[in-house]
One Martini backbone bead per residue (centre of mass of N, CA, C, O) as a GRO file, in nm:
protein
  473
    1MET     BB    1   5.009   0.519  -3.447
    2PHE     BB    2   5.273   0.699  -3.597
    3LEU     BB    3   5.310   1.028  -3.742
    4TRP     BB    4   5.557   1.157  -3.955
    5MET     BB    5   5.635   1.506  -3.997
    6TYR     BB    6   5.775   1.734  -4.233
    7VAL     BB    7   5.795   2.090  -4.177
    8ASP     BB    8   5.771   2.422  -4.289
    9GLN     BB    9   5.711   2.702  -4.104
   10GLN     BB   10   5.756   2.914  -4.353
   11ASN     BB   11   5.573   2.703  -4.532
   12PRO     BB   12   5.239   2.647  -4.551
   13ARG     BB   13   5.216   2.438  -4.788
   14THR     BB   14   5.358   2.199  -4.639
   15TRP     BB   15   5.125   2.125  -4.454
   16THR     BB   16   4.929   2.019  -4.666
   17GLU     BB   17   5.113   1.824  -4.818
   18ALA     BB   18   5.197   1.646  -4.577
   19SER     BB   19   4.911   1.559  -4.502
   20ARG     BB   20   4.836   1.433  -4.775
   21ASP     BB   21   5.066   1.227  -4.796
   22THR     BB   22   5.004   1.077  -4.532
   23ALA     BB   23   4.713   0.994  -4.599
   24GLN     BB   24   4.781   0.838  -4.863
   25ALA     BB   25   4.979   0.631  -4.733
   26HIS     BB   26   4.705   0.534  -4.550
   27GLN     BB   27   4.438   0.546  -4.712
   28LYS     BB   28   4.316   0.836  -4.683
   29ALA     BB   29   4.129   1.101  -4.670
   30ALA     BB   30   4.093   1.442  -4.675
   31HIS     BB   31   3.998   1.464  -4.385
   32THR     BB   32   4.257   1.356  -4.256
   33ALA     BB   33   4.442   1.578  -4.365
   34ARG     BB   34   4.309   1.811  -4.212
   35LEU     BB   35   4.357   1.697  -3.928
   36LEU     BB   36   4.667   1.682  -3.945
   37CYS     BB   37   4.706   1.981  -3.984
   38LYS     BB   38   4.571   2.074  -3.723
   39TRP     BB   39   4.748   1.910  -3.523
   40ALA     BB   40   5.023   2.022  -3.605
   41ARG     BB   41   4.973   2.315  -3.535
   42SER     BB   42   4.902   2.265  -3.236
   43PHE     BB   43   5.177   2.138  -3.160
   44VAL     BB   44   5.363   2.381  -3.240
   45GLU     BB   45   5.221   2.612  -3.076
   46HIS     BB   46   5.206   2.430  -2.783
   47HIS     BB   47   5.432   2.235  -2.720
   48GLY     BB   48   5.274   1.925  -2.671
   49ASN     BB   49   4.962   1.940  -2.756
   50LEU     BB   50   4.796   1.668  -2.773
   51PRO     BB   51   4.554   1.508  -2.908
   52MET     BB   52   4.254   1.348  -2.836
   53ASN     BB   53   4.140   1.027  -2.845
   54LEU     BB   54   3.785   0.937  -2.920
   55TYR     BB   55   3.794   0.643  -2.923
   56GLY     BB   56   3.490   0.500  -2.793
   57SER     BB   57   3.319   0.763  -2.670
   58TRP     BB   58   3.037   0.764  -2.839
   59ASN     BB   59   2.899   0.522  -2.644
   60VAL     BB   60   2.837   0.731  -2.432
   61SER     BB   61   2.610   0.847  -2.241
   62LEU     BB   62   2.455   1.153  -2.183
   63LEU     BB   63   2.368   1.079  -1.883
   64ASP     BB   64   2.658   1.120  -1.759
   65LYS     BB   65   2.546   1.394  -1.751
   66GLY     BB   66   2.412   1.519  -1.477
   67ASP     BB   67   2.254   1.773  -1.585
   68LEU     BB   68   2.076   1.623  -1.791
   69ALA     BB   69   1.935   1.418  -1.606
   70GLU     BB   70   1.816   1.631  -1.415
   71ALA     BB   71   1.648   1.781  -1.630
   72ILE     BB   72   1.470   1.537  -1.708
   73HIS     BB   73   1.348   1.484  -1.432
   74ARG     BB   74   1.208   1.759  -1.401
   75HIS     BB   75   1.033   1.733  -1.651
   76LEU     BB   76   0.876   1.474  -1.566
   77GLN     BB   77   0.760   1.591  -1.301
   78SER     BB   78   0.590   1.819  -1.446
   79ILE     BB   79   0.384   1.624  -1.584
   80GLY     BB   80   0.364   1.360  -1.391
   81LYS     BB   81   0.261   1.037  -1.381
   82TYR     BB   82   0.223   1.022  -1.707
   83VAL     BB   83   0.489   0.917  -1.875
   84ARG     BB   84   0.708   0.947  -2.165
   85ALA     BB   85   0.949   0.894  -2.398
   86GLN     BB   86   0.855   1.129  -2.585
   87ASP     BB   87   0.919   1.358  -2.381
   88ILE     BB   88   1.225   1.348  -2.426
   89VAL     BB   89   1.232   1.406  -2.726
   90ASP     BB   90   1.087   1.685  -2.707
   91TYR     BB   91   1.282   1.821  -2.511
   92LEU     BB   92   1.551   1.783  -2.695
   93ALA     BB   93   1.418   1.964  -2.939
   94GLN     BB   94   1.482   2.212  -2.797
   95PRO     BB   95   1.689   2.473  -2.855
   96ASN     BB   96   1.768   2.557  -2.560
   97VAL     BB   97   1.857   2.269  -2.473
   98GLN     BB   98   2.074   2.220  -2.689
   99GLN     BB   99   2.249   2.467  -2.614
  100LYS     BB  100   2.305   2.397  -2.314
  101HIS     BB  101   2.411   2.075  -2.393
  102GLY     BB  102   2.541   2.044  -2.683
  103LEU     BB  103   2.322   1.989  -2.907
  104LYS     BB  104   2.203   1.901  -3.246
  105LYS     BB  105   1.996   1.674  -3.153
  106THR     BB  106   1.782   1.447  -3.101
  107ILE     BB  107   1.636   1.154  -3.007
  108SER     BB  108   1.519   0.856  -3.015
  109LEU     BB  109   1.275   0.651  -2.898
  110ALA     BB  110   1.454   0.410  -2.826
  111THR     BB  111   1.653   0.572  -2.653
  112ALA     BB  112   1.443   0.679  -2.452
  113GLN     BB  113   1.366   0.398  -2.341
  114GLN     BB  114   1.648   0.337  -2.230
  115TRP     BB  115   1.660   0.582  -2.040
  116MET     BB  116   1.428   0.499  -1.856
  117HIS     BB  117   1.583   0.258  -1.737
  118MET     BB  118   1.835   0.424  -1.635
  119MET     BB  119   1.610   0.599  -1.447
  120ASP     BB  120   1.417   0.372  -1.304
  121PHE     BB  121   1.215   0.287  -1.522
  122ARG     BB  122   0.897   0.101  -1.568
  123TRP     BB  123   0.699  -0.101  -1.774
  124THR     BB  124   0.407  -0.117  -1.580
  125LYS     BB  125   0.209  -0.162  -1.332
  126SER     BB  126   0.018  -0.046  -1.107
  127PRO     BB  127   0.060  -0.006  -0.790
  128SER     BB  128  -0.053  -0.277  -0.581
  129GLY     BB  129  -0.210  -0.378  -0.285
  130GLN     BB  130  -0.028  -0.362  -0.038
  131TYR     BB  131   0.045  -0.142   0.232
  132VAL     BB  132   0.336  -0.071   0.389
  133ASP     BB  133   0.238   0.148   0.542
  134GLY     BB  134   0.242   0.053   0.894
  135HIS     BB  135   0.346  -0.241   0.935
  136GLU     BB  136   0.605  -0.135   1.138
  137ARG     BB  137   0.457  -0.045   1.365
  138ASP     BB  138   0.473  -0.100   1.689
  139ASP     BB  139   0.167  -0.146   1.753
  140VAL     BB  140   0.111  -0.336   1.514
  141VAL     BB  141   0.322  -0.555   1.572
  142THR     BB  142   0.230  -0.628   1.855
  143TYR     BB  143  -0.056  -0.723   1.780
  144ARG     BB  144   0.019  -0.929   1.562
  145GLN     BB  145   0.222  -1.113   1.735
  146LYS     BB  146   0.064  -1.118   2.040
  147LYS     BB  147  -0.246  -1.166   1.928
  148PHE     BB  148  -0.338  -1.255   1.645
  149LEU     BB  149  -0.146  -1.503   1.582
  150LEU     BB  150  -0.212  -1.659   1.843
  151SER     BB  151  -0.516  -1.689   1.788
  152ILE     BB  152  -0.491  -1.836   1.516
  153ALA     BB  153  -0.332  -2.080   1.626
  154GLU     BB  154  -0.570  -2.181   1.809
  155LEU     BB  155  -0.780  -2.200   1.552
  156PHE     BB  156  -0.643  -2.388   1.335
  157ILE     BB  157  -0.757  -2.670   1.426
  158HIS     BB  158  -1.062  -2.578   1.316
  159MET     BB  159  -0.961  -2.570   1.030
  160ARG     BB  160  -0.995  -2.606   0.708
  161THR     BB  161  -0.862  -2.771   0.422
  162TRP     BB  162  -0.796  -2.701   0.041
  163LYS     BB  163  -0.592  -2.849  -0.149
  164ASP     BB  164  -0.766  -3.001  -0.361
  165GLY     BB  165  -0.939  -2.758  -0.448
  166LEU     BB  166  -0.689  -2.578  -0.549
  167GLU     BB  167  -0.611  -2.778  -0.797
  168GLU     BB  168  -0.815  -2.662  -0.956
  169ALA     BB  169  -0.920  -2.510  -1.216
  170SER     BB  170  -0.860  -2.141  -1.252
  171ASP     BB  171  -0.986  -1.861  -1.433
  172GLU     BB  172  -0.861  -1.577  -1.313
  173PRO     BB  173  -0.907  -1.260  -1.307
  174ARG     BB  174  -0.741  -0.985  -1.311
  175PRO     BB  175  -0.691  -0.704  -1.196
  176HIS     BB  176  -0.718  -0.387  -1.256
  177THR     BB  177  -0.481  -0.221  -1.470
  178GLN     BB  178  -0.191  -0.008  -1.528
  179LEU     BB  179   0.016   0.115  -1.791
  180TYR     BB  180   0.338   0.251  -1.704
  181TRP     BB  181   0.582   0.462  -1.599
  182VAL     BB  182   0.765   0.334  -1.322
  183HIS     BB  183   0.919   0.419  -1.052
  184GLY     BB  184   1.112   0.268  -0.809
  185ASN     BB  185   0.983   0.471  -0.569
  186GLU     BB  186   0.704   0.380  -0.618
  187THR     BB  187   0.392   0.350  -0.456
  188ALA     BB  188   0.113   0.259  -0.326
  189LYS     BB  189  -0.223   0.395  -0.380
  190PRO     BB  190  -0.510   0.508  -0.312
  191ARG     BB  191  -0.825   0.491  -0.464
  192PRO     BB  192  -1.068   0.670  -0.569
  193LYS     BB  193  -1.386   0.708  -0.595
  194GLY     BB  194  -1.628   0.722  -0.800
  195GLU     BB  195  -1.880   0.837  -0.968
  196GLY     BB  196  -2.207   0.811  -0.860
  197ALA     BB  197  -2.372   0.564  -0.764
  198SER     BB  198  -2.425   0.418  -0.431
  199LEU     BB  199  -2.352   0.080  -0.306
  200MET     BB  200  -2.376  -0.104  -0.018
  201VAL     BB  201  -2.191  -0.383   0.139
  202ALA     BB  202  -2.281  -0.653   0.368
  203ASP     BB  203  -2.084  -0.943   0.470
  204PHE     BB  204  -2.029  -1.296   0.486
  205VAL     BB  205  -1.740  -1.524   0.489
  206SER     BB  206  -1.636  -1.859   0.377
  207ALA     BB  207  -1.420  -2.121   0.289
  208ASP     BB  208  -1.643  -2.346   0.316
  209TYR     BB  209  -1.934  -2.185   0.191
  210GLY     BB  210  -1.912  -1.883   0.166
  211TRP     BB  211  -2.167  -1.714   0.163
  212LEU     BB  212  -2.391  -1.634   0.404
  213ARG     BB  213  -2.628  -1.903   0.434
  214SER     BB  214  -2.857  -2.108   0.403
  215SER     BB  215  -2.900  -2.427   0.288
  216CYS     BB  216  -3.161  -2.327   0.111
  217GLY     BB  217  -3.125  -1.993   0.056
  218GLU     BB  218  -3.337  -1.800   0.215
  219GLU     BB  219  -3.101  -1.712   0.397
  220ALA     BB  220  -2.916  -1.401   0.456
  221ALA     BB  221  -2.642  -1.168   0.543
  222ARG     BB  222  -2.701  -0.970   0.329
  223ILE     BB  223  -2.643  -0.609   0.279
  224LEU     BB  224  -2.820  -0.348   0.108
  225PHE     BB  225  -2.725   0.005   0.071
  226ARG     BB  226  -2.797   0.357   0.062
  227ALA     BB  227  -2.596   0.601   0.129
  228GLY     BB  228  -2.767   0.853   0.309
  229LYS     BB  229  -2.996   1.088   0.415
  230SER     BB  230  -3.178   1.034   0.133
  231GLN     BB  231  -3.174   0.731   0.183
  232ASP     BB  232  -3.058   0.457   0.398
  233SER     BB  233  -2.863   0.589   0.549
  234TYR     BB  234  -2.648   0.448   0.797
  235PHE     BB  235  -2.382   0.252   0.921
  236THR     BB  236  -2.398   0.184   1.234
  237ASN     BB  237  -2.337   0.042   1.529
  238ALA     BB  238  -2.620  -0.085   1.541
  239SER     BB  239  -2.601  -0.221   1.261
  240ILE     BB  240  -2.368  -0.411   1.327
  241LEU     BB  241  -2.512  -0.566   1.552
  242ARG     BB  242  -2.752  -0.666   1.381
  243HIS     BB  243  -2.579  -0.819   1.177
  244ALA     BB  244  -2.449  -1.015   1.376
  245GLU     BB  245  -2.715  -1.142   1.473
  246LEU     BB  246  -2.799  -1.254   1.199
  247ALA     BB  247  -2.554  -1.441   1.161
  248MET     BB  248  -2.592  -1.608   1.424
  249ASP     BB  249  -2.871  -1.720   1.355
  250ILE     BB  250  -2.783  -1.884   1.105
  251LEU     BB  251  -2.569  -2.057   1.246
  252ASP     BB  252  -2.753  -2.188   1.464
  253ARG     BB  253  -2.964  -2.320   1.259
  254HIS     BB  254  -2.747  -2.444   1.015
  255TYR     BB  255  -2.444  -2.447   1.198
  256PRO     BB  256  -2.408  -2.601   1.493
  257HIS     BB  257  -2.116  -2.767   1.437
  258ASP     BB  258  -1.978  -2.496   1.388
  259GLN     BB  259  -1.701  -2.298   1.429
  260ALA     BB  260  -1.719  -1.946   1.489
  261PHE     BB  261  -1.570  -1.638   1.368
  262GLU     BB  262  -1.476  -1.302   1.379
  263ARG     BB  263  -1.325  -1.085   1.137
  264THR     BB  264  -1.210  -0.756   1.210
  265MET     BB  265  -1.161  -0.442   1.131
  266ILE     BB  266  -0.998  -0.180   1.243
  267GLY     BB  267  -1.106   0.117   1.378
  268SER     BB  268  -1.160   0.428   1.459
  269ASP     BB  269  -1.159   0.614   1.730
  270GLY     BB  270  -1.404   0.864   1.822
  271LYS     BB  271  -1.633   0.843   1.636
  272PRO     BB  272  -1.925   0.948   1.546
  273VAL     BB  273  -2.253   0.885   1.564
  274HIS     BB  274  -2.498   0.836   1.320
  275GLY     BB  275  -2.787   0.927   1.192
  276ALA     BB  276  -3.039   0.951   0.960
  277ASP     BB  277  -2.929   1.258   0.881
  278GLY     BB  278  -2.594   1.239   0.915
  279LYS     BB  279  -2.565   1.337   1.201
  280ALA     BB  280  -2.441   1.390   1.493
  281LEU     BB  281  -2.497   1.283   1.793
  282ASN     BB  282  -2.573   1.438   2.110
  283GLU     BB  283  -2.568   1.190   2.260
  284LYS     BB  284  -2.431   1.075   2.558
  285VAL     BB  285  -2.225   0.819   2.649
  286ARG     BB  286  -2.188   0.639   2.921
  287MET     BB  287  -1.942   0.530   3.103
  288ALA     BB  288  -1.812   0.274   3.228
  289ASP     BB  289  -1.681   0.129   3.475
  290GLY     BB  290  -1.400   0.088   3.645
  291VAL     BB  291  -1.080  -0.039   3.781
  292LEU     BB  292  -0.925  -0.069   4.059
  293PRO     BB  293  -0.645  -0.202   4.205
  294ASP     BB  294  -0.846  -0.353   4.429
  295GLY     BB  295  -1.118  -0.422   4.229
  296SER     BB  296  -1.291  -0.191   4.236
  297ALA     BB  297  -1.513   0.033   4.147
  298GLN     BB  298  -1.507   0.314   3.903
  299CYS     BB  299  -1.641   0.617   3.880
  300PHE     BB  300  -1.646   0.884   3.623
  301TYR     BB  301  -1.856   1.027   3.816
  302PHE     BB  302  -2.008   1.237   4.005
  303PRO     BB  303  -2.185   1.225   4.275
  304GLU     BB  304  -2.430   1.260   4.466
  305GLY     BB  305  -2.392   1.587   4.626
  306HIS     BB  306  -2.214   1.710   4.437
  307ALA     BB  307  -2.133   2.000   4.278
  308ARG     BB  308  -2.073   1.790   4.008
  309ALA     BB  309  -2.306   1.621   3.946
  310GLY     BB  310  -2.261   1.399   3.663
  311ARG     BB  311  -1.980   1.474   3.604
  312PHE     BB  312  -1.685   1.450   3.468
  313LYS     BB  313  -1.380   1.414   3.625
  314GLY     BB  314  -1.132   1.340   3.479
  315MET     BB  315  -0.813   1.227   3.443
  316ALA     BB  316  -0.675   1.340   3.697
  317GLU     BB  317  -0.884   1.230   3.904
  318ILE     BB  318  -0.874   0.931   3.825
  319LEU     BB  319  -0.567   0.898   3.885
  320LYS     BB  320  -0.576   0.979   4.181
  321GLU     BB  321  -0.763   0.736   4.269
  322ARG     BB  322  -0.510   0.536   4.164
  323GLY     BB  323  -0.233   0.690   4.294
  324PHE     BB  324  -0.177   0.952   4.125
  325GLU     BB  325   0.038   1.211   4.158
  326GLY     BB  326   0.043   1.524   3.998
  327CYS     BB  327  -0.157   1.530   3.736
  328LYS     BB  328  -0.236   1.838   3.716
  329LYS     BB  329   0.056   1.914   3.586
  330LEU     BB  330  -0.025   1.766   3.349
  331ARG     BB  331  -0.096   1.713   3.048
  332VAL     BB  332  -0.347   1.576   2.881
  333GLU     BB  333  -0.189   1.579   2.591
  334CYS     BB  334  -0.013   1.516   2.330
  335PRO     BB  335   0.082   1.615   2.041
  336ASN     BB  336  -0.087   1.416   1.821
  337PHE     BB  337  -0.045   1.162   2.018
  338ARG     BB  338   0.282   1.194   2.062
  339CYS     BB  339   0.467   1.011   2.256
  340ASN     BB  340   0.729   0.971   2.466
  341PRO     BB  341   0.895   0.669   2.517
  342ASN     BB  342   1.101   0.793   2.755
  343ILE     BB  343   0.823   0.888   2.893
  344ASN     BB  344   0.588   0.795   3.132
  345ARG     BB  345   0.487   1.111   3.223
  346CYS     BB  346   0.367   1.303   2.979
  347CYS     BB  347   0.052   1.222   3.020
  348CYS     BB  348  -0.270   1.140   3.102
  349ARG     BB  349  -0.349   0.960   2.866
  350ARG     BB  350  -0.120   0.750   2.892
  351LEU     BB  351  -0.175   0.656   3.178
  352LEU     BB  352  -0.473   0.565   3.139
  353TYR     BB  353  -0.440   0.380   2.871
  354ASN     BB  354  -0.236   0.179   3.051
  355GLN     BB  355  -0.453   0.059   3.195
  356PRO     BB  356  -0.589  -0.246   3.223
  357ASP     BB  357  -0.900  -0.163   3.178
  358PHE     BB  358  -0.827  -0.010   2.907
  359LEU     BB  359  -0.670  -0.225   2.742
  360ASN     BB  360  -0.918  -0.461   2.798
  361VAL     BB  361  -1.141  -0.344   2.658
  362LYS     BB  362  -1.459  -0.408   2.524
  363SER     BB  363  -1.660  -0.425   2.276
  364ASN     BB  364  -1.983  -0.457   2.179
  365ILE     BB  365  -1.936  -0.694   1.977
  366GLU     BB  366  -1.789  -0.876   2.173
  367LEU     BB  367  -2.009  -0.899   2.388
  368ALA     BB  368  -2.238  -1.003   2.201
  369CYS     BB  369  -2.085  -1.263   2.100
  370GLU     BB  370  -2.009  -1.394   2.375
  371LYS     BB  371  -2.302  -1.450   2.468
  372ARG     BB  372  -2.316  -1.666   2.202
  373GLY     BB  373  -2.017  -1.805   2.154
  374TYR     BB  374  -1.839  -1.583   2.009
  375LYS     BB  375  -1.550  -1.480   1.828
  376VAL     BB  376  -1.347  -1.184   1.818
  377LEU     BB  377  -1.112  -1.074   1.557
  378PHE     BB  378  -0.883  -0.834   1.499
  379LEU     BB  379  -0.730  -0.681   1.261
  380PRO     BB  380  -0.465  -0.545   1.160
  381LYS     BB  381  -0.338  -0.276   1.067
  382PHE     BB  382  -0.261  -0.257   0.722
  383HIS     BB  383  -0.381  -0.582   0.676
  384CYS     BB  384  -0.546  -0.686   0.406
  385GLU     BB  385  -0.391  -0.964   0.347
  386LEU     BB  386  -0.549  -1.107   0.604
  387ASN     BB  387  -0.824  -1.044   0.434
  388PHE     BB  388  -1.001  -1.237   0.213
  389ILE     BB  389  -1.251  -1.055   0.154
  390GLU     BB  390  -1.101  -0.845  -0.019
  391GLN     BB  391  -1.051  -1.046  -0.257
  392CYS     BB  392  -1.349  -1.092  -0.315
  393TRP     BB  393  -1.414  -0.803  -0.388
  394GLY     BB  394  -1.214  -0.782  -0.623
  395PHE     BB  395  -1.349  -0.993  -0.799
  396ALA     BB  396  -1.629  -0.857  -0.812
  397LYS     BB  397  -1.535  -0.584  -0.933
  398HIS     BB  398  -1.424  -0.696  -1.195
  399HIS     BB  399  -1.694  -0.812  -1.293
  400TYR     BB  400  -1.852  -0.543  -1.287
  401ARG     BB  401  -1.676  -0.392  -1.511
  402GLN     BB  402  -1.784  -0.592  -1.750
  403LEU     BB  403  -2.043  -0.458  -1.733
  404PRO     BB  404  -2.287  -0.276  -1.837
  405PRO     BB  405  -2.371   0.032  -1.812
  406SER     BB  406  -2.592   0.205  -1.569
  407SER     BB  407  -2.859   0.427  -1.430
  408SER     BB  408  -2.999   0.200  -1.290
  409GLU     BB  409  -3.067   0.083  -0.976
  410ALA     BB  410  -3.166  -0.201  -1.044
  411VAL     BB  411  -2.920  -0.279  -1.214
  412LEU     BB  412  -2.707  -0.223  -1.004
  413MET     BB  413  -2.800  -0.433  -0.797
  414GLN     BB  414  -2.790  -0.683  -0.985
  415ASN     BB  415  -2.487  -0.660  -1.057
  416ILE     BB  416  -2.382  -0.700  -0.768
  417ILE     BB  417  -2.502  -0.976  -0.717
  418ASP     BB  418  -2.369  -1.118  -0.960
  419SER     BB  419  -2.074  -1.057  -0.874
  420LEU     BB  420  -2.079  -1.210  -0.604
  421GLU     BB  421  -2.172  -1.488  -0.733
  422ALA     BB  422  -1.902  -1.513  -0.922
  423VAL     BB  423  -1.750  -1.617  -0.683
  424PRO     BB  424  -1.569  -1.876  -0.633
  425LEU     BB  425  -1.503  -2.107  -0.396
  426VAL     BB  426  -1.211  -2.175  -0.484
  427SER     BB  427  -1.115  -1.878  -0.457
  428MET     BB  428  -1.172  -1.838  -0.162
  429ARG     BB  429  -0.972  -2.058  -0.071
  430LYS     BB  430  -0.727  -1.927  -0.198
  431PHE     BB  431  -0.737  -1.664  -0.038
  432ALA     BB  432  -0.717  -1.794   0.243
  433THR     BB  433  -0.439  -1.924   0.194
  434ARG     BB  434  -0.288  -1.662   0.147
  435SER     BB  435  -0.334  -1.548   0.431
  436LEU     BB  436  -0.186  -1.783   0.575
  437ARG     BB  437   0.090  -1.719   0.453
  438PHE     BB  438   0.121  -1.445   0.582
  439MET     BB  439   0.099  -1.536   0.874
  440ASP     BB  440   0.348  -1.722   0.860
  441ALA     BB  441   0.550  -1.503   0.787
  442TYR     BB  442   0.512  -1.332   1.045
  443ARG     BB  443   0.573  -1.565   1.242
  444LYS     BB  444   0.881  -1.585   1.121
  445GLY     BB  445   0.966  -1.253   1.100
  446LEU     BB  446   0.854  -1.103   0.871
  447ASN     BB  447   0.798  -0.851   0.677
  448GLY     BB  448   0.608  -0.707   0.444
  449LYS     BB  449   0.796  -0.740   0.194
  450GLN     BB  450   0.887  -1.032   0.252
  451ALA     BB  451   0.604  -1.157   0.253
  452ALA     BB  452   0.530  -1.087  -0.040
  453PHE     BB  453   0.757  -1.253  -0.169
  454ALA     BB  454   0.708  -1.535  -0.039
  455THR     BB  455   0.404  -1.575  -0.126
  456LYS     BB  456   0.467  -1.569  -0.432
  457LYS     BB  457   0.670  -1.808  -0.448
  458TYR     BB  458   0.472  -1.986  -0.231
  459ARG     BB  459   0.163  -2.028  -0.356
  460GLY     BB  460   0.126  -2.358  -0.286
  461HIS     BB  461   0.116  -2.272   0.021
  462ARG     BB  462   0.026  -2.241   0.361
  463THR     BB  463   0.326  -2.271   0.429
  464LEU     BB  464   0.654  -2.185   0.494
  465PRO     BB  465   0.961  -2.251   0.438
  466LEU     BB  466   1.276  -2.222   0.583
  467SER     BB  467   1.418  -2.140   0.302
  468VAL     BB  468   1.328  -1.838   0.283
  469PHE     BB  469   1.588  -1.715   0.413
  470ASP     BB  470   1.775  -1.778   0.172
  471ASP     BB  471   1.621  -1.594  -0.035
  472LEU     BB  472   1.669  -1.321   0.151
  473ALA     BB  473   1.996  -1.307   0.160
   0.00000   0.00000   0.00000
């Protein structure tokens, strides 16, 4: 609509009268008359500077002003992990903030909650579950795809399936979670252990029978101990071997017709073995002989009669005996063990550790179990979703948190035993099936995030259908 007004520039009264008459003709209030007068003066003075109609612009969010959104983000980051929508309301109520961004008042709590969604925050549970970091590391993927999954595929024919058992009703409590505003870029982080008395548990579990024990229940593979130099010492390498021997004894006596194997999580190499006092042992373990390219044994220590008899030869000398010349000019190892993949001879450590006898060396627990006819298969690093015993621990820990707290060590131990026994066998089988779904997802070429999505969607399957790739497209 265009409003035409004739005014006498020499008589200011006609400005007001013309504006009032025009507003009344269109059944508008005095406020419209004042605006018409203001606009007319602006038009005459600036010769064509028409005012902009702001109709419909007041429903545009103030977050469209980039400086305001950035200021709110900085303020929320300064608060820490647990931010609230009320924090935005309080921030915009500050006079200096209102003056800087041209605001007359703060916003409502409902508007602040909408803004949280617009800034990629979601009111949801604390991120937990598998840790994606490290899943796609080259060495981890190589071991997972070329060693672990192939070995599982060979053993799959010996595994029982529990489809009928999994169809039974099971009211499983969900793990303890926290609700708060989680930004879209936030990932799961390990949670530190709480304070108080600590009791460690080591046990074996099977989807067929549950926790490892004899058929009569008198023998069990479970070990409970209080870690610490003033308590029950530490679980050393020797303790792990003794525990494995105990488990194999129970299996041989009570389950002679079942084929069993151990799945063990890979630990860091090179950590010192601790004694009863908690300190690293000073005793040096002599390395076993290596194998030269011609198949003969290679001793890593200087022989008797040598000026350095009994001393370790060093990597450069060991490589020289294997036919590598000029190794003394190479550095011992690359900084932080990060070798350049484009350089084959970057350091002595890489050359030596890529030798066949070093790559295929077996651990003590593998040798001990193989002597008794058992196979040990190490889980890939960062892949706790492939180890269903972790999910059994999670179930037991949730049950433990529901029990009344106590400072008595006797009550603490009994509560832990009760929590472990509270894990139903049907849930153990469900956890094992979930791990098999993850293995099948990795076998089909999915990465960590894709596998997590696929296993959640097809939670009723042991293997994933080929249509999963259509869902990921």
